LONU-826093 format. One record per atom (N, C-alpha, C): y, z, x. Coordinates in pm, whole numbers, padded with zeros to 5 digits, always signed. Atoms other than C-alpha are relative to their C-alpha. Example, Ala and Ser with C-alpha at 12.3 -4.5 7.8 and 13.67 -1.06 7.14 Angstrom:
% residues 2
-00119+00000+00089
-00450+00780+01230
+00120+00000+00090
-00119-00006-00082
-00106+00714+01367
+00109+00073-00077
% end
This chain:
% residues 136
+00035-00109+00088
+00856-01168+00485
+00092-00003-00121
-00084+00010+00119
+00978-01173+00124
+00093+00120-00013
-00096-00106+00025
+01288-00975+00036
+00061-00019-00137
-00074+00004+00125
+01474-00889-00279
+00118+00093+00018
-00123-00077-00017
+01834-00769-00270
+00006+00059+00140
-00007-00043-00138
+01801-00746+00107
-00107+00099+00041
+00107-00095-00034
+01496-00519+00093
-00134-00070+00002
+00134+00057-00017
+01143-00600+00201
-00086+00025-00125
+00091-00011+00113
+00893-00667-00080
-00142+00022+00054
+00137-00023-00047
+00547-00515-00020
-00094-00111-00046
+00098+00105+00028
+00264-00768-00005
-00137+00063-00021
+00134-00046+00032
-00072-00702-00165
-00093-00120-00004
+00104+00101+00012
-00382-00912-00112
-00099+00051-00105
+00088-00033+00111
-00590-00909-00430
-00123-00090+00008
+00123+00078-00009
-00954-01018-00401
-00095+00038-00113
+00092-00020+00112
-01175-01059-00705
-00054-00138-00036
+00056+00130+00036
-01414-01337-00806
+00033-00039-00144
-00040+00030+00137
-01291-01313-01167
+00144-00049-00003
-00134+00057+00010
-00996-01545-01217
+00082+00078-00103
-00069-00076+00105
-00907-01357-01535
+00048+00135+00053
-00038-00130-00055
-00907-01021-01354
+00115-00014+00099
-00110+00024-00094
-00688-01162-01077
+00129-00032-00074
-00119+00039+00075
-00448-01315-01329
+00067+00124-00063
-00054-00119+00067
-00407-00987-01520
+00058+00099+00101
-00045-00096-00101
-00376-00771-01209
+00124-00052+00071
-00117+00060-00065
-00135-01011-01042
+00124+00013-00087
-00115-00011+00091
+00092-01017-01348
+00056+00142-00002
-00043-00140+00000
+00103-00637-01355
+00074+00034+00130
-00059-00036-00129
+00177-00603-00983
+00130-00074+00026
-00124+00075-00020
+00437-00880-00974
+00111+00054-00089
-00100-00059+00088
+00615-00722-01273
+00059+00128+00059
-00046-00122-00067
+00644-00408-01060
+00072-00030+00131
-00077+00038-00117
+00803-00602-00774
-00079-00029+00125
+00083+00030-00117
+00509-00666-00541
-00022-00150+00013
+00046+00136-00023
+00424-00999-00381
-00152+00008+00003
+00145-00003+00008
+00058-01077-00458
-00058-00132+00049
+00075+00114-00049
-00169-01313-00267
-00145+00018-00046
+00132-00011+00060
-00514-01392-00409
-00110-00063+00084
+00123+00053-00060
-00865-01445-00273
-00111+00015-00102
+00110-00002+00096
-01180-01525-00471
-00128+00061+00054
+00118-00064-00058
-01429-01372-00228
+00038+00066+00132
-00025-00073-00122
-01461-01165+00088
+00040-00086+00118
-00035+00089-00112
-01444-01458+00329
+00146-00046-00011
-00140+00039+00022
-01118-01584+00176
+00092+00119+00028
-00079-00122-00019
-00989-01227+00181
+00028+00023+00148
-00018-00027-00143
-01044-01183+00555
+00098-00100+00061
-00093+00101-00053
-00866-01511+00636
+00142+00025-00048
-00132-00025+00056
-00577-01427+00405
+00065+00124+00063
-00052-00121-00064
-00538-01080+00558
+00047-00032+00141
-00040+00038-00136
-00527-01230+00908
+00133-00075+00000
-00121+00082+00006
-00252-01471+00803
+00121+00073-00057
-00112-00058+00075
-00042-01247+00579
+00042+00140+00042
-00030-00138-00041
-00056-00897+00732
+00054+00082-00117
-00047-00067+00121
-00036-00730+00389
+00021+00150+00019
-00020-00145+00003
+00072-00377+00308
-00118+00070-00064
+00111-00058+00074
-00234-00322+00089
-00098-00109-00038
+00106+00088+00051
-00567-00482-00002
-00059+00069-00122
+00067-00047+00121
-00702-00439-00355
-00114-00097-00023
+00113+00093+00010
-01054-00580-00383
-00115+00054-00082
+00123-00028+00072
-01357-00593-00603
-00110+00022+00104
+00113-00021-00091
-01677-00469-00444
-00099-00115-00010
+00101+00105+00022
-01908-00733-00598
+00067-00136-00006
-00055+00136-00006
-01797-01080-00488
-00103-00091+00065
+00092+00094-00064
-01987-01395-00393
+00039-00025+00146
-00023+00040-00139
-02015-01518-00035
+00007+00119+00095
-00007-00123-00079
-01920-01176+00107
+00052+00109-00091
-00042-00109+00089
-01902-00850-00086
+00114+00080+00064
-00113-00079-00046
-01613-00607-00057
-00031+00098+00110
+00037-00097-00103
-01798-00349+00151
-00013-00069+00136
+00013+00076-00124
-01889-00610+00414
+00137-00045+00049
-00134+00044-00037
-01534-00747+00410
+00080+00117+00058
-00073-00118-00051
-01391-00396+00457
-00047+00037+00140
+00053-00031-00134
-01620-00331+00752
+00055-00098+00105
-00051+00100-00095
-01507-00656+00915
+00149+00018+00025
-00143-00026-00017
-01142-00577+00855
+00021+00122+00090
-00013-00122-00081
-01183-00228+01004
-00044-00023+00145
+00046+00029-00136
-01356-00380+01308
+00104-00077+00082
-00107+00074-00067
-01041-00579+01391
+00089+00097+00078
-00095-00083-00073
-00772-00456+01625
+00137-00010-00066
-00138+00006+00046
-00409-00382+01548
+00019+00043-00144
-00038-00043+00134
-00245-00348+01210
-00101-00042-00106
+00098+00045+00099
-00515-00544+01026
-00106+00108-00023
+00104-00103+00011
-00762-00264+01096
+00048+00123-00077
-00054-00120+00063
-00528-00007+00943
+00056-00021-00140
-00055+00026+00134
-00417-00177+00622
-00083+00077-00104
+00075-00073+00102
-00509+00044+00324
-00081-00094-00089
+00090+00076+00086
-00797-00080+00109
-00033+00083-00123
+00038-00062+00127
-00846+00007-00258
-00109-00086-00061
+00112+00070+00062
-01183-00088-00403
+00005+00013-00151
+00016+00002+00145
-01233-00186-00767
-00145-00037-00028
+00137+00037+00035
-01574-00198-00930
-00027+00023-00148
+00045-00018+00139
-01730-00242-01272
-00140+00060-00001
+00137-00047-00010
-02074-00137-01150
-00007+00124+00088
-00005-00124-00077
-02038+00223-01040
-00134+00072-00008
+00127-00070-00009
-02377+00352-00933
+00016+00120+00092
-00003-00119-00085
-02451+00682-00765
+00003-00041+00147
-00011+00028-00142
-02343+00668-00402
+00090-00116+00035
-00085+00115-00028
-02129+00353-00437
+00136+00042+00056
-00131-00048-00047
-01804+00547-00391
-00010+00039+00148
+00017-00045-00139
-01934+00709-00071
-00019-00118+00094
+00023+00119-00082
-02055+00373+00063
+00130-00076+00023
-00126+00074-00010
-01722+00205-00010
+00100+00073+00090
-00094-00075-00083
-01516+00480+00147
-00046+00006+00145
+00054+00000-00137
-01747+00497+00450
+00022-00135+00070
-00024+00133-00055
-01691+00122+00497
+00146-00020+00039
-00140+00008-00038
-01320+00190+00540
+00097-00002-00115
-00090-00003+00115
-01183+00210+00188
+00082+00128-00003
-00086-00116+00016
-00895+00443+00115
-00011+00060-00139
+00013-00048+00138
-00957+00466-00259
-00100-00089-00072
+00109+00064+00075
-01209+00360-00524
+00026+00023-00148
-00027-00009+00144
-01141+00284-00891
-00108-00074-00077
+00103+00060+00084
-01393+00209-01164
+00065-00070-00118
-00048+00079+00113
-01316-00068-01414
-00067+00047-00128
-00136+00048+00019
-01181-00076-01674
+00101+00104+00051
-00103-00084-00060
-00874+00063-01501
+00127-00017-00083
-00126+00010+00074
-00558+00146-01692
+00110-00049+00095
-00114+00045-00080
-00234-00012-01574
+00062+00118+00073
-00061-00120-00058
-00095+00336-01511
-00081+00050+00121
+00086-00046-00109
-00394+00434-01295
+00009-00092+00121
-00008+00096-00110
-00382+00115-01089
+00135+00009+00070
-00133-00007-00061
-00006+00136-01034
+00019+00128+00080
-00012-00126-00074
-00029+00500-00927
-00067-00012+00137
+00072+00016-00127
-00284+00411-00659
+00072-00100+00090
-00072+00100-00079
-00094+00101-00546
+00126+00061+00060
-00122-00063-00051
+00229+00300-00513
-00030+00099+00111
+00039-00096-00103
+00046+00560-00307
-00018-00067+00135
+00035+00066-00126
-00058+00304-00045
+00094-00111+00045
-00090+00111-00038
+00189+00011-00054
+00133+00058+00044
-00127-00048-00055
+00504+00062+00149
+00115-00085-00048
-00121+00075+00031
+00855-00037+00059
+00048+00019-00142
-00058-00016+00134
+01082-00046-00245
-00065-00095-00099
+00055+00084+00104
+00940-00179-00568
+00074+00029-00130
-00062-00016+00132
+01043-00211-00930
+00086-00120-00030
-00075+00120+00039
+01217-00483-01125
+00144-00001+00048
-00140-00004-00040
+01563-00363-01016
+00018+00032+00147
-00011-00035-00142
+01484-00295-00649
+00065-00112+00078
% end
């Protein structure tokens, strides 16, 4: 488990099919002191979560191969800590009822793109455990 100055660094799994979106989000989160692991779709996400036991999952809803809602349902169907890891959904296509569907699938929060850095960091801090910040 990564540490900085003897303290545990929270791990976030970021899943989005947009390489650009992952790059921008990763840079923001790493600047705040989080370790970020990336997946390009729901199938990769599930495997990465099994291997890494993250503190938080941040994922797009619309991804190829397996969408975020299906991935969340599969994660919640697991046993142990994997089933309890907080999930924050991101979406650019917010239609009526999407929020309810995402939260019913096991999401803890739901943000509509474009998301400000401040908004994303506030939600991440709410769910990720451990000390963060450049000087932590």
